[in-house]
C-alpha positions, 0 to 999 in steps of 0.5 A: 500500500502506498502512502496515498492508499494509507491516507485514503483508508484513514480518511475513509475510516474517519468519514465512516465514524463521523457518519455513524456507519459501520465500515465493514458493511459499507465499504471493502475492508481496506487492508494494508496489502502492499508497499507497491507504487503501482497506483496512488502516487499522485494523491487524492488532490488529483480528484478535482470536480471535473475529474470526479464528474468523469469518474462517476461517468466511468463507474456508471458506464462500465463498458467501452470499446477498445480499438487497436488500429495502425499500419501493423494492420497492413501486414495482417500479422505476416512477415516473410511469409510467416505468421508472426504477430499483430500490433507487435509484429515490428518488434517480434520480427525485428523489422527495420524502420525503413522496411516497416515504413515501406511495407506498412506505414507507407501503404496504409490508406484506410479509404473505407473508414467511416466514423459513424459506423464505429459509433453505431457499432459501439452503441449497438454493443451497449458500449458507452465510450471508445478508446482508440490508438492514437500512437502504438509502440510502432511510433506511427501517429494515427492523426495529423501531427506536427511530427511527420511520421503520421497518417496524413503526412507520411502515408499521404492519406488526406484525412484525419481519422481521429478528427472525424471520429472525435466529431462524430462522437461529440455529435452523438454524445459518445465519450472518446479516449485516446491510447498513447504509447508514451515510452515505447516507440520503435521508430525513434532512436530515443524511444524504448524498445527498438534494439535492432536498428538502435543499440539496446532496449533501454536508451541513454537518458539524454536520448530518451529525454529528447524523444519524450519532450520532442515527440511524446509530450508534444503529441499528447499536447496535440491530442488534448488540444485539438480533438474536442472533449477527451474522456481519457488518455490511456497510456501504456508500458511506462518503461524509463518513466520517472516521477517527473515525467509522469507528473509532467504528462499529468499536467499536460493533460490537466491543463488542456482537458481538466476532466480527462481521466488518466490510467495507471499505466502512465507509470510510477503509481500516477493516474486516476484509475488502476488498470490490470494486466491484459486480460486481468481478473481477480478472485476478490471484489476490490474497492480499495481505491474508493474514496468516501464520496467517490467510487473509483473503479479498476479497469481491465481489457480483452479482445474479440480477436485471436492471436493479437490485439491488432488485425491479422488475417488468421485471428481477426476474421474468426467466427467466435459466436460460440464464445458470446457467452464468455464475453458477456460473462466476462463483463458480468464478472468484472463489474461484479468485482468492482471493475470496468471492461474495455473490449477490443476490436481490430479494424482491417487495413481499409478501416472496416470492422470484420462482421465476425467482430461486430457480431461478437460485441453486438451479442453483448449489446442484445443481452444488455438491452434486457439485462443492463440494469444489472450492469450499468451503475451497479455496485459490485457484489456484497460478498467479497468472494462471490461464487459467481457474478453478482452485482448490487444496487440499493435494495437489490442484488443481481445473480448472474448465471452462465449457461444455467442447466439446473432449475435450482439457483443457490447462494450462500452468505446473504443475511438480508431478508429477501422479499421477492425474487424474479428473472430480470428478463421477465417483463412481468417480474413474476415472483419466483419460488425461493427458500431462505434459511439463515445465510442459505438461499435457494431460488427455483427458476423455470426453464422458460425463464432461462436465457441463452447466455447469461440469466439474471435473477433479481433479489429484492431485499429488506435492507438497502445495503445487503448484509452478508456473512463474515468472510474471514478465513476461519481456522478449522476445528482440527487446527488446519488453515486452508488458504485457497487463492479463491479467497485471497486478495491481490496486492497489485493488479499485475496478476490474473486469475482463472475462475474455472480452475480457481488458480493464479494466472501469470503469477511470479513475474514480479516480487510485488505480486502479493497474495493476501489472506485474512485469517482468524487464528484460534490455536497458534502453533507450528504448521506444515506447509502444503502447496497445491500448484503445478510446479516450477523449477525456478520460481520460489515464493515467501509465505509469511505470517506476522512473525515468521516466514518460509521460502517455498520452492514449488518444484517437482511434477512440473505441469501437473497440479499436485499437493506437496509438503514444503516446510513449516511455518510458525504462527504464535498469536491468536485473532485476525492476522494476514498471511501473505505469499510474495514471489522471491525468485521470479519467473517470466512475466507470462508463464504457465505456473499455477497456484491453487492454494496453501494448506497449513496443517498443525504439527502436534508435537510443536503446538504446546511449546509455541503456545507457551513461548 
């Protein structure tokens, strides 16, 4: 947790005490889970009245269109006759600047681009804002920039497509944001990333400084001055960004667009909202960035294309109609956990969107026309660890169930009395039969009310704010402590989660990727550590209690999920504590390691000696 996050928690606590509200039932139990500078460095003062207005809009809207488009589409993912990559093709194939200019940028002429089509497609998908690439890592500006390497001047295309899109969005009240790669620029000697034309990935400070001032700052200034009202600037890959550069970019955006939101990928913890890793999911509801009077969501993103975010001939035209339910349920899950969803499309080189992609996102729009009440403006699940997607509004809880087969829908953990249950897709809102006993609820749903992709059941409650059971992990009667990843909190968003397997995804790439469990200990002692994972020969992680720690090496049976005894951990206090797991010897950022959880089994002969210490 940064100093800013600590301050936010202190302010939140004071606000709740002053208002006489109980912190546990009103906001997430914000805990000190990280010393990371991933988000929050800019302080709470950045949430000005203009920013608050757009942040409320972002929280309300939930769902936006991401557009990855540039001259890389011209290559369709292929170089030298080989399928290579989409938007990363220049780097993955080590394409020299001059060759990329000749074969991609110089030939890129999107003659069929129609801004009205994009806005219509987004509207039909139920998307409330658009974020489009103004400059990706290849360094090419998709608008008329003073820097000559751009669509109008270099490519000789006589139209500014971003200007056309901004005017259409303004006319139809669609919020517009620009993606801008501030650090990576493979076209410039001073930009990060091009090591085949220019020596090294990291660049000498003077050269990077020159690139940053003369191109990056200048172009962000253009984008925020010349294209009407901008909803957000979405930065990416902040290598070589220091505090001064991040603050400078924040200042440029604020001066020109006081209400424009900035994402956390600007770098060094700056920005107005936090962003996960690509396709980032999390096991717990997260409201840790909320202020007492402002709900600040996190955001994640994925693509309807396969094999990359930009256009390829082998991934952008694929029919994904069988996965419509997955896209809809991704939206439900993300909103359920407190997030906002950006779903990416990849236009062809001529500027048109493939019908397959349009069909994929329009299916979500069709679902939202019926079920949007459960998404737009909804709060996350009142349960921190929901068993499936759940959202809430005052006096209501929405159960969102994918591919429902059974007629019985169960929910464990809700304490508020249910007054009525009904299917949201039922225009008459006919009452469903249900039984509620303690924290257990069972609702009967007739077959005729099941929906093709995701069915939503509405629960009307006696309470305006749903009351739920205490979800603190309890030590078992036999003394064991079970720490499933499904019941942990992530210290940072640079991890993902597999809801089906209930395991980590892409964990172990950085030492700040903490897993945090909150546990009520009744009987302290020494515990045997059993890790359930699929093994890795190089990774190690440190499992810590408040007063002890053990370095775990999850070797053996690599690739197969197994349980293994890996040492002992001492817990010498009772009450609610935190147990954490942080990578120590890390592995690659994207990896196949999966951790399902840890079990702590009491070592009987050691228990008495520990208790008596």
